[in-house]
LUMDOZA-126049 format. One record per residue (C-alpha): residue in one letter; x, y, z; residue number from 0. Coordinates in steps of 0.001 Angstrom, whole numbers, plus 500000, padded with zeros to 6 digits. Example, Ala and Ser with C-alpha at 12.3 -4.5 7.8 and 13.67 -1.06 7.14 Angstrom:
REM residues 2
R  resn      xx      yy      zz  resi
R     a  512300  495500  507800     0
R     s  513670  498940  507140     1
//
This chain:
REM residues 282
R  resn      xx      yy      zz  resi
R     m  500206  499872  500358     0
R     s  501562  503510  499161     1
R     l  500265  507054  500544     2
R     v  501311  510237  499570     3
R     w  501539  513490  501658     4
R     t  502072  516804  499084     5
R     d  501869  520085  500957     6
R     s  502233  522932  498396     7
R     r  502854  525589  501125     8
R     l  505977  524492  502142     9
R     q  505456  524844  505779    10
R     a  505256  521370  507380    11
R     d  508564  519411  508119    12
R     p  508434  516186  506084    13
R     s  510169  514314  508289    14
R     l  507696  514759  511457    15
R     f  505008  512725  509490    16
R     r  504185  509134  510563    17
R     l  501665  506619  509524    18
R     g  500714  505022  512580    19
R     s  503988  503725  513838    20
R     c  505678  503882  510444    21
R     f  508056  506217  509269    22
R     p  508131  507956  505838    23
R     a  509799  505722  502788    24
R     t  510712  508663  501081    25
R     i  510733  512393  501757    26
R     s  510983  515585  499656    27
R     p  510435  519191  500268    28
R     r  506944  519116  499381    29
R     e  506339  515384  499498    30
R     v  505941  512520  502059    31
R     a  505348  509009  500670    32
R     f  505030  505700  502721    33
R     s  505071  502038  501230    34
R     v  503822  499669  503730    35
R     t  501500  496192  504037    36
R     y  498539  496460  506174    37
R     d  500343  494440  508545    38
R     d  502677  497023  509558    39
R     c  502167  500656  510971    40
R     n  499133  499419  513583    41
R     f  496823  499600  511063    42
R     r  493435  497991  512224    43
R     r  490899  495712  510569    44
R     l  486906  495794  510317    45
R     v  485235  493708  508510    46
R     t  481629  495313  507937    47
R     g  478968  493313  505959    48
R     n  480571  492860  502363    49
R     e  483180  495508  503254    50
R     l  486693  494994  504511    51
R     n  488440  498321  505775    52
R     y  492045  498810  506899    53
R     t  491892  502487  509336    54
R     n  494802  503971  510589    55
R     d  496161  507601  511474    56
R     l  498278  510016  509451    57
R     i  499568  511846  512199    58
R     y  502114  515095  511928    59
R     t  503884  515635  515219    60
R     s  505104  519231  514841    61
R     s  508256  520785  516410    62
R     p  508316  523795  519519    63
R     d  509539  526259  516750    64
R     s  506919  525219  513826    65
R     y  503861  527446  513033    66
R     v  502120  523983  512055    67
R     h  500489  522575  514891    68
R     p  500256  518730  515464    69
R     f  497341  517015  513728    70
R     s  496097  513419  512769    71
R     l  494100  512295  509896    72
R     p  492449  509440  509352    73
R     v  493192  506645  506766    74
R     v  491033  504086  505468    75
R     c  491627  501821  502705    76
R     s  487977  499865  501865    77
R     f  488046  496733  499949    78
R     e  485099  494296  498927    79
R     r  485303  491486  501410    80
R     p  486388  488374  499688    81
R     k  484053  485564  499458    82
R     d  486174  482915  500911    83
R     w  487307  485040  504030    84
R     y  486123  483853  507553    85
R     p  487654  485374  510824    86
R     m  490538  483839  512233    87
R     t  489824  481068  514747    88
R     y  490310  482135  518039    89
R     d  493368  479891  519858    90
R     p  492915  480530  523515    91
R     e  496140  481480  525188    92
R     f  497001  482612  528576    93
R     s  499717  485125  529409    94
R     t  502550  484421  532039    95
R     y  504902  486601  533724    96
R     g  507230  485700  536413    97
R     v  508696  487445  539259    98
R     e  510885  486625  541754    99
R     d  509704  483226  542767   100
R     l  506058  483504  541565   101
R     v  504676  482995  538497   102
R     f  501519  485117  537390   103
R     h  498986  483737  535243   104
R     v  496158  485677  533344   105
R     g  493513  484704  530313   106
R     l  490101  485087  529183   107
R     m  487995  482174  530559   108
R     n  484209  480669  529587   109
R     a  481355  482138  531188   110
R     d  481626  479428  534085   111
R     f  485391  480123  534723   112
R     t  486032  476026  533917   113
R     g  488594  476431  531069   114
R     p  490021  479012  528459   115
R     s  487547  481165  526066   116
R     e  486628  479707  522905   117
R     s  486345  483065  521308   118
R     n  487720  486571  521943   119
R     v  484901  488420  520331   120
R     y  482011  489700  522520   121
R     p  478994  491324  521775   122
R     l  478165  494696  523340   123
R     g  476615  493976  526977   124
R     s  477687  490301  527167   125
R     m  480118  488976  529661   126
R     i  484119  488833  529441   127
R     s  485624  486343  532047   128
R     v  488930  487298  533097   129
R     m  491023  484778  535478   130
R     a  494273  485911  537229   131
R     a  496189  483126  539268   132
R     v  499499  483477  540557   133
R     d  501696  479978  541518   134
R     q  503023  480244  545162   135
R     q  505786  477664  544878   136
R     d  507568  477580  548163   137
R     h  506162  480852  549115   138
R     q  503902  481781  552144   139
R     p  500209  481609  551312   140
R     l  499408  484559  549272   141
R     l  495859  486693  548105   142
R     l  495986  487567  544575   143
R     f  494326  491214  543773   144
R     l  493973  493266  540654   145
R     e  495172  496538  541471   146
R     e  494216  498034  538340   147
R     c  492834  497086  534909   148
R     i  492672  499605  532113   149
R     a  491111  499105  528308   150
R     s  493254  500345  525718   151
R     t  493409  499919  521757   152
R     t  496873  499505  522118   153
R     p  498943  496288  523488   154
R     d  501763  498985  525230   155
R     l  499591  501361  527438   156
R     h  501044  504849  526804   157
R     p  500032  508427  527870   158
R     g  497371  509446  524896   159
R     a  496335  506077  523971   160
R     d  492227  505431  524244   161
R     s  491399  503842  527332   162
R     y  488521  502669  529090   163
R     p  488991  502159  533048   164
R     i  487728  499005  534432   165
R     i  489732  498766  537838   166
R     t  491371  501834  539407   167
R     n  491799  503235  542618   168
R     k  493984  500314  544159   169
R     g  491154  497640  543646   170
R     c  488097  499251  542866   171
R     l  485899  497926  540075   172
R     v  484600  501480  539151   173
R     d  483097  499746  535980   174
R     s  480553  498109  538359   175
R     k  478663  501195  538944   176
R     v  477649  501567  535313   177
R     s  477273  497811  534464   178
R     r  476557  493996  535394   179
R     s  480653  493909  535797   180
R     k  481536  492335  539617   181
R     f  484433  489913  541068   182
R     e  483108  486205  541797   183
R     p  483375  484791  544726   184
R     r  486811  483302  545465   185
R     e  487868  479585  545080   186
R     k  491176  479789  545670   187
R     l  493463  482729  547573   188
R     s  495523  482428  544725   189
R     e  493042  483177  541763   190
R     i  490882  485809  541401   191
R     h  487901  485871  538850   192
R     l  486149  488921  537318   193
R     s  483059  489428  535158   194
R     v  483307  492559  532852   195
R     q  480428  493573  530890   196
R     a  481250  494207  527435   197
R     f  481420  497849  527481   198
R     k  480748  500562  524227   199
R     f  484632  500967  523411   200
R     a  486604  500671  520303   201
R     l  483866  498551  518868   202
R     g  485250  496270  516010   203
R     h  488473  496965  516954   204
R     e  491051  495009  518856   205
R     v  491018  495643  523102   206
R     f  493883  495233  525337   207
R     i  493345  495213  529230   208
R     h  495785  496289  530982   209
R     c  496205  495059  534488   210
R     t  498453  495262  538129   211
R     l  498224  492052  539981   212
R     v  499441  491965  543249   213
R     a  499979  489076  545665   214
R     w  499767  490104  548992   215
R     d  499417  488867  552913   216
R     p  496224  487821  553246   217
R     n  496268  489555  556633   218
R     g  497403  492372  554969   219
R     l  493837  494100  553845   220
R     d  493855  497686  554180   221
R     d  492446  500316  551567   222
R     t  494999  499748  549469   223
R     k  494915  495644  549120   224
R     k  491378  494858  548449   225
R     a  488973  493820  545562   226
R     c  485738  496196  545948   227
R     h  482866  496063  543424   228
R     y  479710  498177  543693   229
R     n  476310  496648  544636   230
R     k  473325  498517  543283   231
R     d  471097  497883  546347   232
R     h  474392  498169  548970   233
R     g  476802  500248  547566   234
R     w  480716  499001  547852   235
R     e  481457  495502  548881   236
R     l  484696  493848  549607   237
R     l  485265  490448  547732   238
R     d  486781  488548  550443   239
R     n  484992  489759  553891   240
R     p  481861  491750  553959   241
R     a  482565  492721  557313   242
R     y  484863  495063  556525   243
R     n  483512  496751  553324   244
R     g  484216  500292  555236   245
R     l  487873  499650  553343   246
R     c  485995  500183  549889   247
R     d  484614  503649  551399   248
R     c  487491  505199  549789   249
R     c  486781  504017  546260   250
R     e  484228  507571  546237   251
R     s  487816  509534  547124   252
R     t  491480  508388  546805   253
R     c  492667  505400  548239   254
R     k  495551  505591  550428   255
R     s  497104  502669  552983   256
R     r  496427  503842  556775   257
R     k  499142  501708  558025   258
R     r  502683  502631  558564   259
R     r  504864  499833  557176   260
R     n  508750  499553  557426   261
R     l  509306  499688  553537   262
R     s  512114  496848  553803   263
R     e  508975  494369  555196   264
R     k  507951  492229  552516   265
R     h  504237  491544  552049   266
R     g  503988  490841  548467   267
R     l  504849  491272  544819   268
R     a  503266  492991  541816   269
R     k  503782  492558  538054   270
R     k  502062  494169  535246   271
R     a  500107  492124  532706   272
R     v  497910  492257  529678   273
R     v  494645  490250  528494   274
R     g  493860  489633  524771   275
R     p  493447  491204  522379   276
R     l  489597  490860  522258   277
R     t  487055  492526  520113   278
R     i  483601  494060  521140   279
R     t  481034  494054  518681   280
R     a  477844  496287  518741   281
//
């Protein structure tokens, strides 16, 4: 695929153009040319009816002393959907992350969490089942939390990327205030099951859920080590012990630890992980 940008005013710096994540193939004072494939540059594929679209953005980053402000223009390449084209079969895969003597796992599950999901496509409003687990090896028993989960359209979460908050504020499932999302009852201390109602975000495009997993001392619950979801009838509830729902009160403000601890004292470990890609459809 070739894309050419022409500027007759000679105001833009041609070297500052990008097509998605790709640099120009050739540059001249008046023209910028890209020569790429649809597997490059973070092109997004969307199939609608009989149409196959590849979309991206032509980005101009500008420079501090430039009169031309940064801008972005959509790039859409449309084709008739091939008659023999079918969506790729989803091959369920769990991501594994090791840190010190702990091994973390995270992945998409079927509705009752008895096995991996057979699809990564979710209609809007359906439930997305996410399981995270930690292999404790010879470690003391640990309780696993999802401290934060943010949905994004990119496999690497970075400032400026489109995003949708699911869990924030040290374990508050904020999405549960506007949906049927919830933490499921625990079966093991070392696992946590999350049901997320498919939300209206990047419909038809790949979505990645970026999470921070925390394995912690089961006796060390506080405002920053918790799993809270919102019950429409009762307000914020603590997954592991409803008698201590008060730990979730800070979900409406900012959650900070009330306990002062020696920083050298080890209570657990944290690891960032990514679930996906998955696709939410209208």
